[in-house]
TORFIBA-620531 format. One record per residue (C-alpha): residue in one letter; residue number from 1; x, y, z. Coordinates in Angstrom, 3 decimals, always signed. Each point is the difference from the previous one (the first is absolute). Example, Ala and Ser with C-alpha at 12.3 -4.5 7.8 and 13.67 -1.06 7.14 Angstrom:
<rs>
<r r="A" k="1" c1="+12.300" c2="-4.500" c3="+7.800"/>
<r r="S" k="2" c1="+1.370" c2="+3.440" c3="-0.660"/>
</rs>
This chain:
<rs>
<r r="M" k="1" c1="+0.000" c2="+0.000" c3="+0.000"/>
<r r="P" k="2" c1="+2.385" c2="+2.716" c3="-1.225"/>
<r r="N" k="3" c1="-2.671" c2="+2.728" c3="+0.201"/>
<r r="A" k="4" c1="-0.736" c2="-0.827" c3="+3.646"/>
<r r="K" k="5" c1="+3.728" c2="+0.034" c3="+0.775"/>
<r r="L" k="6" c1="+0.458" c2="+3.412" c3="-1.677"/>
<r r="F" k="7" c1="-3.038" c2="+1.422" c3="+1.801"/>
<r r="N" k="8" c1="+1.302" c2="-1.211" c3="+3.383"/>
<r r="Y" k="9" c1="+3.506" c2="+1.296" c3="-0.755"/>
<r r="L" k="10" c1="-1.443" c2="+3.470" c3="-0.693"/>
<r r="H" k="11" c1="-2.200" c2="-0.367" c3="+3.072"/>
<r r="L" k="12" c1="+3.092" c2="-0.752" c3="+2.089"/>
<r r="H" k="13" c1="+1.696" c2="+3.177" c3="-1.262"/>
<r r="F" k="14" c1="-3.103" c2="+1.961" c3="+0.990"/>
<r r="I" k="15" c1="+0.095" c2="-1.542" c3="+3.486"/>
<r r="V" k="16" c1="+3.715" c2="+0.835" c3="+0.390"/>
<r r="F" k="17" c1="-0.787" c2="+3.539" c3="-1.147"/>
<r r="I" k="18" c1="-2.659" c2="+0.148" c3="+2.739"/>
<r r="W" k="19" c1="+2.536" c2="-1.193" c3="+2.582"/>
<r r="G" k="20" c1="+2.325" c2="+2.797" c3="-1.135"/>
<r r="F" k="21" c1="-2.885" c2="+2.448" c3="+0.421"/>
<r r="T" k="22" c1="-0.386" c2="-1.109" c3="+3.646"/>
<r r="A" k="23" c1="+3.043" c2="+2.085" c3="+0.926"/>
<r r="I" k="24" c1="-1.515" c2="+3.023" c3="-1.753"/>
<r r="L" k="25" c1="-3.160" c2="-0.348" c3="+2.090"/>
<r r="G" k="26" c1="+2.151" c2="-0.261" c3="+3.128"/>
<r r="E" k="27" c1="+1.453" c2="+3.406" c3="-0.862"/>
<r r="L" k="28" c1="-3.390" c2="+1.522" c3="-0.894"/>
<r r="I" k="29" c1="-1.810" c2="-1.170" c3="+3.163"/>
<r r="S" k="30" c1="+0.684" c2="+2.598" c3="+2.674"/>
<r r="I" k="31" c1="-0.293" c2="-2.186" c3="+3.124"/>
<r r="E" k="32" c1="+2.994" c2="-1.712" c3="+1.617"/>
<r r="A" k="33" c1="+1.146" c2="-3.553" c3="-0.748"/>
<r r="L" k="34" c1="-1.632" c2="-1.752" c3="+2.984"/>
<r r="P" k="35" c1="-3.611" c2="+1.197" c3="-0.508"/>
<r r="L" k="36" c1="+0.484" c2="-0.364" c3="-3.761"/>
<r r="V" k="37" c1="+0.831" c2="-3.714" c3="+0.398"/>
<r r="W" k="38" c1="-2.875" c2="-0.486" c3="+2.468"/>
<r r="Y" k="39" c1="-2.517" c2="+1.391" c3="-2.474"/>
<r r="R" k="40" c1="+1.556" c2="-1.895" c3="-2.920"/>
<r r="M" k="41" c1="-0.074" c2="-3.385" c3="+1.718"/>
<r r="L" k="42" c1="-3.468" c2="+0.496" c3="+1.455"/>
<r r="L" k="43" c1="-1.588" c2="+1.052" c3="-3.284"/>
<r r="A" k="44" c1="+1.884" c2="-2.640" c3="-2.024"/>
<r r="S" k="45" c1="-1.183" c2="-2.675" c3="+2.473"/>
<r r="V" k="46" c1="-3.584" c2="+1.090" c3="-0.614"/>
<r r="F" k="47" c1="+0.424" c2="-0.011" c3="-3.790"/>
<r r="I" k="48" c1="+1.598" c2="-3.477" c3="-0.018"/>
<r r="Y" k="49" c1="-2.670" c2="-1.330" c3="+2.370"/>
<r r="V" k="50" c1="-2.680" c2="+1.192" c3="-2.421"/>
<r r="Y" k="51" c1="+1.838" c2="-1.835" c3="-2.796"/>
<r r="I" k="52" c1="+0.219" c2="-3.186" c3="+2.112"/>
<r r="Y" k="53" c1="-3.696" c2="+0.277" c3="+0.929"/>
<r r="F" k="54" c1="-1.194" c2="+0.250" c3="-3.597"/>
<r r="K" k="55" c1="+2.383" c2="-2.755" c3="-1.113"/>
<r r="K" k="56" c1="-1.312" c2="-2.150" c3="+2.908"/>
<r r="L" k="57" c1="+3.520" c2="-0.953" c3="+1.072"/>
<r r="P" k="58" c1="+0.348" c2="-1.870" c3="+3.330"/>
<r r="L" k="59" c1="+1.693" c2="+2.049" c3="+2.726"/>
<r r="A" k="60" c1="+0.764" c2="-2.861" c3="+2.392"/>
<r r="V" k="61" c1="+3.737" c2="-0.507" c3="+0.654"/>
<r r="S" k="62" c1="+1.956" c2="-2.124" c3="+2.461"/>
<r r="R" k="63" c1="+1.410" c2="+1.488" c3="+3.188"/>
<r r="K" k="64" c1="+3.560" c2="-0.524" c3="-1.253"/>
<r r="L" k="65" c1="-0.714" c2="+1.785" c3="-3.270"/>
<r r="F" k="66" c1="-1.736" c2="+2.858" c3="+1.823"/>
<r r="F" k="67" c1="+3.074" c2="+0.650" c3="+2.173"/>
<r r="T" k="68" c1="+2.215" c2="-0.046" c3="-3.124"/>
<r r="L" k="69" c1="-2.293" c2="+2.515" c3="-1.713"/>
<r r="F" k="70" c1="-0.152" c2="+2.071" c3="+3.189"/>
<r r="L" k="71" c1="+3.803" c2="+0.254" c3="-0.003"/>
<r r="A" k="72" c1="-0.008" c2="+0.872" c3="-3.712"/>
<r r="G" k="73" c1="-2.612" c2="+2.688" c3="+0.694"/>
<r r="I" k="74" c1="+2.262" c2="+1.652" c3="+2.580"/>
<r r="V" k="75" c1="+2.918" c2="-0.100" c3="-2.451"/>
<r r="I" k="76" c1="-1.993" c2="+1.524" c3="-2.889"/>
<r r="A" k="77" c1="-1.360" c2="+2.723" c3="+2.300"/>
<r r="L" k="78" c1="+3.540" c2="+0.949" c3="+1.072"/>
<r r="H" k="79" c1="+1.115" c2="-0.188" c3="-3.641"/>
<r r="W" k="80" c1="-2.643" c2="+2.516" c3="-1.081"/>
<r r="I" k="81" c1="+0.582" c2="+2.276" c3="+3.005"/>
<r r="T" k="82" c1="+3.734" c2="+0.267" c3="-0.737"/>
<r r="F" k="83" c1="-0.722" c2="+0.305" c3="-3.760"/>
<r r="F" k="84" c1="-2.296" c2="+2.996" c3="+0.401"/>
<r r="A" k="85" c1="+2.185" c2="+1.472" c3="+2.754"/>
<r r="A" k="86" c1="+2.918" c2="-0.065" c3="-2.466"/>
<r r="I" k="87" c1="-2.087" c2="+1.910" c3="-2.559"/>
<r r="K" k="88" c1="-1.063" c2="+2.573" c3="+2.607"/>
<r r="V" k="89" c1="+3.572" c2="+0.780" c3="+1.141"/>
<r r="S" k="90" c1="+1.716" c2="-0.288" c3="-3.407"/>
<r r="N" k="91" c1="-1.792" c2="-0.448" c3="-3.337"/>
<r r="V" k="92" c1="-1.394" c2="-2.599" c3="-2.391"/>
<r r="S" k="93" c1="+3.228" c2="-0.468" c3="-1.997"/>
<r r="I" k="94" c1="+2.131" c2="-0.769" c3="+3.061"/>
<r r="T" k="95" c1="-2.583" c2="-2.398" c3="+1.433"/>
<r r="L" k="96" c1="-0.620" c2="-1.989" c3="-3.187"/>
<r r="S" k="97" c1="+3.680" c2="-0.307" c3="-0.875"/>
<r r="M" k="98" c1="+0.669" c2="-1.436" c3="+3.477"/>
<r r="M" k="99" c1="-2.910" c2="-2.433" c3="-0.370"/>
<r r="S" k="100" c1="+1.982" c2="-1.651" c3="-2.821"/>
<r r="T" k="101" c1="+2.286" c2="-1.425" c3="+2.696"/>
<r r="G" k="102" c1="-2.803" c2="-2.411" c3="+0.975"/>
<r r="A" k="103" c1="+1.445" c2="-2.643" c3="-2.349"/>
<r r="F" k="104" c1="+3.399" c2="+0.411" c3="+1.688"/>
<r r="F" k="105" c1="-1.501" c2="-0.564" c3="+3.447"/>
<r r="T" k="106" c1="-1.896" c2="-3.026" c3="-1.332"/>
<r r="S" k="107" c1="+3.236" c2="-1.537" c3="-1.333"/>
<r r="I" k="108" c1="+1.454" c2="+0.268" c3="+3.527"/>
<r r="L" k="109" c1="-3.087" c2="-1.213" c3="+1.882"/>
<r r="E" k="110" c1="-1.176" c2="-2.735" c3="-2.381"/>
<r r="P" k="111" c1="+2.902" c2="-2.424" c3="+0.739"/>
<r r="I" k="112" c1="-0.720" c2="+0.410" c3="+3.730"/>
<r r="F" k="113" c1="-3.777" c2="-0.212" c3="-0.352"/>
<r r="Y" k="114" c1="-0.068" c2="-2.954" c3="-2.404"/>
<r r="K" k="115" c1="+3.256" c2="-1.617" c3="+1.183"/>
<r r="R" k="116" c1="+1.776" c2="+0.065" c3="-3.362"/>
<r r="K" k="117" c1="+3.567" c2="+0.823" c3="-1.000"/>
<r r="V" k="118" c1="+1.099" c2="+3.547" c3="-0.809"/>
<r r="I" k="119" c1="+0.549" c2="+0.480" c3="-3.756"/>
<r r="W" k="120" c1="+3.251" c2="+1.675" c3="-1.104"/>
<r r="Y" k="121" c1="-1.603" c2="+2.558" c3="-2.319"/>
<r r="E" k="122" c1="-2.366" c2="+1.129" c3="+2.777"/>
<r r="I" k="123" c1="+3.078" c2="+1.050" c3="+1.997"/>
<r r="L" k="124" c1="+1.347" c2="+1.881" c3="-3.039"/>
<r r="F" k="125" c1="-3.329" c2="+1.733" c3="-0.580"/>
<r r="G" k="126" c1="-0.137" c2="+0.821" c3="+3.700"/>
<r r="L" k="127" c1="+3.323" c2="+1.819" c3="-0.275"/>
<r r="L" k="128" c1="-1.301" c2="+1.909" c3="-3.037"/>
<r r="V" k="129" c1="-3.121" c2="+1.033" c3="+1.940"/>
<r r="I" k="130" c1="+2.207" c2="+1.267" c3="+2.835"/>
<r r="T" k="131" c1="+1.991" c2="+2.000" c3="-2.583"/>
<r r="G" k="132" c1="-3.211" c2="+1.550" c3="-1.323"/>
<r r="L" k="133" c1="-1.112" c2="+0.834" c3="+3.540"/>
<r r="Y" k="134" c1="+3.380" c2="+1.580" c3="+0.766"/>
<r r="I" k="135" c1="-0.315" c2="+2.300" c3="-3.026"/>
<r r="I" k="136" c1="-3.527" c2="+1.057" c3="+1.021"/>
<r r="F" k="137" c1="+0.974" c2="+0.566" c3="+3.652"/>
<r r="K" k="138" c1="+2.996" c2="+2.044" c3="-1.113"/>
<r r="V" k="139" c1="-1.922" c2="+2.407" c3="-2.252"/>
<r r="E" k="140" c1="-3.367" c2="+0.083" c3="+1.824"/>
<r r="G" k="141" c1="+1.093" c2="+0.262" c3="+3.631"/>
<r r="D" k="142" c1="-2.779" c2="+2.500" c3="+0.739"/>
<r r="Y" k="143" c1="-2.490" c2="-2.843" c3="-0.409"/>
<r r="F" k="144" c1="+1.800" c2="-2.324" c3="+2.421"/>
<r r="I" k="145" c1="-3.075" c2="-0.697" c3="+2.194"/>
<r r="G" k="146" c1="-2.180" c2="-0.623" c3="-3.052"/>
<r r="I" k="147" c1="+2.572" c2="-2.441" c3="-1.400"/>
<r r="I" k="148" c1="+0.107" c2="-1.915" c3="+3.318"/>
<r r="Y" k="149" c1="-3.816" c2="-0.190" c3="+0.160"/>
<r r="A" k="150" c1="-0.136" c2="-1.228" c3="-3.604"/>
<r r="L" k="151" c1="+2.681" c2="-2.650" c3="+0.592"/>
<r r="C" k="152" c1="-1.937" c2="-1.237" c3="+3.047"/>
<r r="S" k="153" c1="-3.115" c2="-0.133" c3="-2.175"/>
<r r="A" k="154" c1="+1.822" c2="-1.995" c3="-2.701"/>
<r r="F" k="155" c1="+1.289" c2="-2.439" c3="+2.644"/>
<r r="L" k="156" c1="-3.506" c2="-0.466" c3="+1.437"/>
<r r="S" k="157" c1="-1.392" c2="-0.495" c3="-3.514"/>
<r r="S" k="158" c1="+2.517" c2="-2.800" c3="-0.505"/>
<r r="V" k="159" c1="-0.968" c2="-1.649" c3="+3.301"/>
<r r="F" k="160" c1="-3.677" c2="+0.257" c3="-0.939"/>
<r r="S" k="161" c1="+0.564" c2="-1.621" c3="-3.406"/>
<r r="L" k="162" c1="+1.878" c2="-2.897" c3="+1.618"/>
<r r="I" k="163" c1="-2.795" c2="-0.601" c3="+2.527"/>
<r r="N" k="164" c1="-2.626" c2="+0.225" c3="-2.740"/>
<r r="G" k="165" c1="+1.990" c2="-2.306" c3="-2.257"/>
<r r="K" k="166" c1="-0.600" c2="-2.870" c3="+2.407"/>
<r r="V" k="167" c1="-3.799" c2="+0.376" c3="+0.095"/>
<r r="A" k="168" c1="-1.050" c2="+1.647" c3="-3.277"/>
<r r="Q" k="169" c1="+0.288" c2="-3.238" c3="-2.009"/>
<r r="Q" k="170" c1="-2.212" c2="-1.943" c3="+2.412"/>
<r r="Y" k="171" c1="-2.827" c2="+2.418" c3="+0.796"/>
<r r="N" k="172" c1="-2.217" c2="+2.515" c3="-1.779"/>
<r r="P" k="173" c1="+1.980" c2="+3.259" c3="-0.437"/>
<r r="S" k="174" c1="-3.055" c2="+2.218" c3="+0.595"/>
<r r="V" k="175" c1="-0.737" c2="-1.685" c3="+3.339"/>
<r r="I" k="176" c1="+3.684" c2="+0.208" c3="+0.966"/>
<r r="S" k="177" c1="+0.100" c2="+3.695" c3="-0.869"/>
<r r="F" k="178" c1="-3.208" c2="+0.691" c3="+1.945"/>
<r r="Y" k="179" c1="+1.359" c2="-1.506" c3="+3.216"/>
<r r="E" k="180" c1="+3.384" c2="+1.705" c3="-0.435"/>
<r r="L" k="181" c1="-1.563" c2="+3.428" c3="-0.538"/>
<r r="L" k="182" c1="-2.458" c2="-0.529" c3="+2.848"/>
<r r="S" k="183" c1="+2.825" c2="-1.081" c3="+2.329"/>
<r r="G" k="184" c1="+2.095" c2="+2.994" c3="-1.017"/>
<r r="V" k="185" c1="-2.752" c2="+2.523" c3="+0.595"/>
<r r="G" k="186" c1="-0.812" c2="-1.764" c3="+3.289"/>
<r r="I" k="187" c1="+3.564" c2="+0.420" c3="+1.287"/>
<r r="V" k="188" c1="+0.139" c2="+3.640" c3="-1.106"/>
<r r="T" k="189" c1="-3.371" c2="+0.594" c3="+1.705"/>
<r r="V" k="190" c1="+1.285" c2="-1.473" c3="+3.283"/>
<r r="Y" k="191" c1="+3.048" c2="+2.282" c3="-0.206"/>
<r r="L" k="192" c1="-2.165" c2="+3.055" c3="-0.712"/>
<r r="L" k="193" c1="-2.368" c2="-0.868" c3="+2.869"/>
<r r="G" k="194" c1="+2.999" c2="-0.254" c3="+2.340"/>
<r r="A" k="195" c1="+1.257" c2="+3.341" c3="-1.247"/>
<r r="T" k="196" c1="-3.475" c2="+1.491" c3="+0.606"/>
<r r="I" k="197" c1="-0.126" c2="-1.319" c3="+3.564"/>
<r r="F" k="198" c1="+3.436" c2="+1.416" c3="+0.788"/>
<r r="G" k="199" c1="-0.903" c2="+3.302" c3="-1.650"/>
<r r="T" k="200" c1="+2.661" c2="+0.098" c3="-2.743"/>
<r r="T" k="201" c1="-0.497" c2="+1.836" c3="-3.298"/>
<r r="E" k="202" c1="+0.007" c2="-3.273" c3="-2.018"/>
<r r="G" k="203" c1="-3.279" c2="-1.315" c3="+1.461"/>
<r r="F" k="204" c1="-3.618" c2="+0.224" c3="-1.140"/>
<r r="T" k="205" c1="-0.482" c2="+3.735" c3="+0.259"/>
<r r="V" k="206" c1="-2.763" c2="+2.087" c3="-1.563"/>
<r r="S" k="207" c1="+2.380" c2="+1.112" c3="-2.744"/>
<r r="F" k="208" c1="+0.765" c2="-3.671" c3="-0.779"/>
<r r="F" k="209" c1="-3.483" c2="-0.347" c3="-1.511"/>
<r r="Q" k="210" c1="-0.101" c2="+3.435" c3="-1.642"/>
<r r="L" k="211" c1="+1.283" c2="-0.740" c3="-3.485"/>
<r r="T" k="212" c1="-0.384" c2="+2.514" c3="-2.781"/>
<r r="T" k="213" c1="-2.137" c2="-0.831" c3="-3.034"/>
<r r="S" k="214" c1="+3.113" c2="-0.488" c3="-2.143"/>
<r r="D" k="215" c1="+1.555" c2="-2.288" c3="+2.634"/>
<r r="W" k="216" c1="-3.142" c2="-2.170" c3="+0.010"/>
<r r="M" k="217" c1="+0.044" c2="-0.209" c3="-3.804"/>
<r r="Y" k="218" c1="+3.684" c2="-0.958" c3="-0.105"/>
<r r="M" k="219" c1="-0.452" c2="-2.446" c3="+2.899"/>
<r r="L" k="220" c1="-2.908" c2="-1.793" c3="-1.676"/>
<r r="L" k="221" c1="+2.039" c2="-0.223" c3="-3.196"/>
<r r="L" k="222" c1="+2.981" c2="-1.368" c3="+1.957"/>
<r r="A" k="223" c1="-2.038" c2="-2.624" c3="+1.870"/>
<r r="S" k="224" c1="-2.208" c2="-1.155" c3="-2.874"/>
<r r="V" k="225" c1="+2.007" c2="+0.237" c3="-3.231"/>
<r r="C" k="226" c1="+3.602" c2="-0.021" c3="+1.291"/>
<r r="T" k="227" c1="-0.539" c2="-2.640" c3="+2.689"/>
<r r="A" k="228" c1="-3.088" c2="-2.215" c3="-0.421"/>
<r r="Y" k="229" c1="-0.268" c2="+0.069" c3="-3.808"/>
<r r="A" k="230" c1="+3.756" c2="-0.177" c3="-0.638"/>
<r r="F" k="231" c1="+0.363" c2="-2.989" c3="+2.301"/>
<r r="I" k="232" c1="-2.873" c2="-1.974" c3="-1.543"/>
<r r="G" k="233" c1="+1.175" c2="+0.941" c3="-3.516"/>
<r r="S" k="234" c1="+3.598" c2="-1.093" c3="+0.699"/>
<r r="V" k="235" c1="-1.254" c2="-3.410" c3="+1.118"/>
<r r="Q" k="236" c1="-2.072" c2="-0.339" c3="-3.185"/>
<r r="V" k="237" c1="+2.866" c2="+0.759" c3="-2.433"/>
<r r="M" k="238" c1="+2.218" c2="-2.607" c3="+1.679"/>
<r r="K" k="239" c1="-2.268" c2="-2.673" c3="-1.504"/>
<r r="Y" k="240" c1="+1.182" c2="+1.005" c3="-3.486"/>
<r r="L" k="241" c1="+3.539" c2="+1.380" c3="+0.475"/>
<r r="T" k="242" c1="+3.171" c2="-1.608" c3="+1.299"/>
<r r="P" k="243" c1="+1.374" c2="+1.106" c3="+3.405"/>
<r r="Y" k="244" c1="+3.102" c2="+1.267" c3="-1.836"/>
<r r="T" k="245" c1="-2.093" c2="+2.321" c3="-2.216"/>
<r r="V" k="246" c1="-1.921" c2="+1.236" c3="+3.025"/>
<r r="M" k="247" c1="+3.198" c2="+0.630" c3="+1.982"/>
<r r="L" k="248" c1="+1.749" c2="+1.922" c3="-2.802"/>
<r r="T" k="249" c1="-3.079" c2="+2.121" c3="-0.720"/>
<r r="T" k="250" c1="-0.475" c2="+0.770" c3="+3.703"/>
<r r="N" k="251" c1="+3.516" c2="+1.475" c3="+0.032"/>
<r r="L" k="252" c1="-1.362" c2="+2.835" c3="-2.144"/>
<r r="E" k="253" c1="-1.970" c2="+1.312" c3="+3.001"/>
<r r="P" k="254" c1="+2.703" c2="+2.471" c3="+1.138"/>
<r r="V" k="255" c1="+0.528" c2="+1.112" c3="-3.615"/>
<r r="Y" k="256" c1="-3.705" c2="+0.750" c3="-0.502"/>
<r r="G" k="257" c1="-0.243" c2="+1.625" c3="+3.432"/>
<r r="I" k="258" c1="+3.052" c2="+2.256" c3="-0.436"/>
<r r="L" k="259" c1="-1.166" c2="+1.115" c3="-3.462"/>
<r r="L" k="260" c1="-3.488" c2="+0.733" c3="+1.331"/>
<r r="A" k="261" c1="+1.444" c2="+1.898" c3="+2.962"/>
<r r="F" k="262" c1="+2.119" c2="+2.174" c3="-2.288"/>
<r r="L" k="263" c1="-2.994" c2="+0.733" c3="-2.264"/>
<r r="I" k="264" c1="-2.323" c2="+0.833" c3="+2.928"/>
<r r="F" k="265" c1="+2.336" c2="+1.670" c3="+2.516"/>
<r r="G" k="266" c1="+2.605" c2="+1.406" c3="-2.392"/>
<r r="E" k="267" c1="+3.151" c2="+1.529" c3="+1.483"/>
<r r="A" k="268" c1="-0.739" c2="-1.397" c3="+3.482"/>
<r r="E" k="269" c1="+0.829" c2="-3.461" c3="-1.371"/>
<r r="K" k="270" c1="+3.050" c2="+1.008" c3="-2.051"/>
<r r="M" k="271" c1="+3.081" c2="-1.650" c3="+1.486"/>
<r r="N" k="272" c1="+3.765" c2="+0.238" c3="-0.396"/>
<r r="P" k="273" c1="+1.201" c2="-1.965" c3="-3.111"/>
<r r="Q" k="274" c1="+2.068" c2="-2.300" c3="+2.265"/>
<r r="F" k="275" c1="-3.240" c2="-1.052" c3="+1.700"/>
<r r="Y" k="276" c1="-1.267" c2="-1.456" c3="-3.274"/>
<r r="Y" k="277" c1="+3.328" c2="-1.818" c3="-0.519"/>
<r r="G" k="278" c1="-0.368" c2="-1.649" c3="+3.407"/>
<r r="A" k="279" c1="-3.690" c2="-0.824" c3="-0.604"/>
<r r="A" k="280" c1="+0.852" c2="-1.472" c3="-3.418"/>
<r r="I" k="281" c1="+2.656" c2="-2.267" c3="+1.566"/>
<r r="I" k="282" c1="-2.524" c2="-1.293" c3="+2.562"/>
<r r="L" k="283" c1="-2.744" c2="-0.562" c3="-2.580"/>
<r r="S" k="284" c1="+2.442" c2="-1.699" c3="-2.405"/>
<r r="T" k="285" c1="+1.019" c2="-2.521" c3="+2.662"/>
<r r="V" k="286" c1="-3.660" c2="-0.875" c3="+0.570"/>
<r r="V" k="287" c1="-0.524" c2="-0.642" c3="-3.734"/>
<r r="L" k="288" c1="+3.265" c2="-1.969" c3="-0.326"/>
<r r="N" k="289" c1="-0.907" c2="-2.078" c3="+3.031"/>
<r r="G" k="290" c1="-3.275" c2="-0.938" c3="-1.700"/>
<r r="I" k="291" c1="+1.787" c2="-0.890" c3="-3.248"/>
<r r="F" k="292" c1="+2.540" c2="-2.221" c3="+1.802"/>
<r r="K" k="293" c1="-2.725" c2="-1.740" c3="+2.015"/>
<r r="N" k="294" c1="-2.093" c2="-0.607" c3="-3.119"/>
<r r="A" k="295" c1="+3.004" c2="-1.426" c3="-1.909"/>
<r r="K" k="296" c1="+0.809" c2="-2.297" c3="+2.919"/>
<r r="K" k="297" c1="-3.618" c2="-1.152" c3="+0.238"/>
<r r="R" k="298" c1="-0.153" c2="-0.797" c3="-3.736"/>
<r r="K" k="299" c1="+3.288" c2="-1.889" c3="+0.177"/>
<r r="R" k="300" c1="-1.298" c2="-2.067" c3="+2.924"/>
<r r="E" k="301" c1="-3.278" c2="-0.737" c3="-1.833"/>
<r r="G" k="302" c1="+1.961" c2="-0.994" c3="-3.132"/>
<r r="T" k="303" c1="+2.144" c2="-2.375" c3="+2.041"/>
<r r="L" k="304" c1="-3.094" c2="-1.607" c3="+1.532"/>
<r r="R" k="305" c1="-1.580" c2="-0.459" c3="-3.435"/>
<r r="N" k="306" c1="+3.159" c2="-1.708" c3="-1.278"/>
<r r="I" k="307" c1="+0.045" c2="-2.340" c3="+2.996"/>
<r r="T" k="308" c1="-3.635" c2="-1.025" c3="-0.485"/>
<r r="K" k="309" c1="+0.425" c2="-0.715" c3="-3.743"/>
</rs>
């Protein structure tokens, strides 16, 4: 079905474009990172529940799976909080370029998480990523806090993907996502309630619920299109496209996001030329890592075919 494959490939690009637009919305929404994530996860949970309800999907899960999803929900909540915090204290370009290091963190954590050997080229690519980071730190020192937040976010994204990788193949992705989002918003709610009781500025204050009309519009767009729809759509395209194609296309997210940021915010997103050199090094290692992994996978599959002949 070549037409179906082409349609889903274009659909995937649209979804990746939407993911890049998430950072733009983070900049446009005026509230701070913590309430922003609370609203996003709460609304997205509602939207995905509506989808599950109409699809008549069973919500029952085992206790063990629930605790795994609960942990993943905490991780994704922290990932989004640090992601939007990075945007608030720096800009979209810095944040998205740092998010490209997620593949580097995964190459370090995956051997530990799945108990496999470290691959030589992952070490080489890791050194290249560090080189790219050094260049960015050197020329964009004013954004030091934003860079640290974004690196923490990339690390948490990697941890989340590794946790999800163990359950996504066995259970319905929409149900998994619902419990993860619900767990995340639950933990953030507990924190905000504690902050309210102790009278800090981060709790449920009157101003917490006083969003402007534009903030509500952007928030609904973020929760529905950029979270619920993009997640369900990404699961759908994986039925037609190889994981390698999905991975390589997903790496375009920072490219789309940085281009959009420059078009929308103009000079505020214009960086030192050395910044783009460093970002290009990081992004190139991600692409090369995917190419090497795909070549190794095909070689292994070819060997198995020869053995079974």
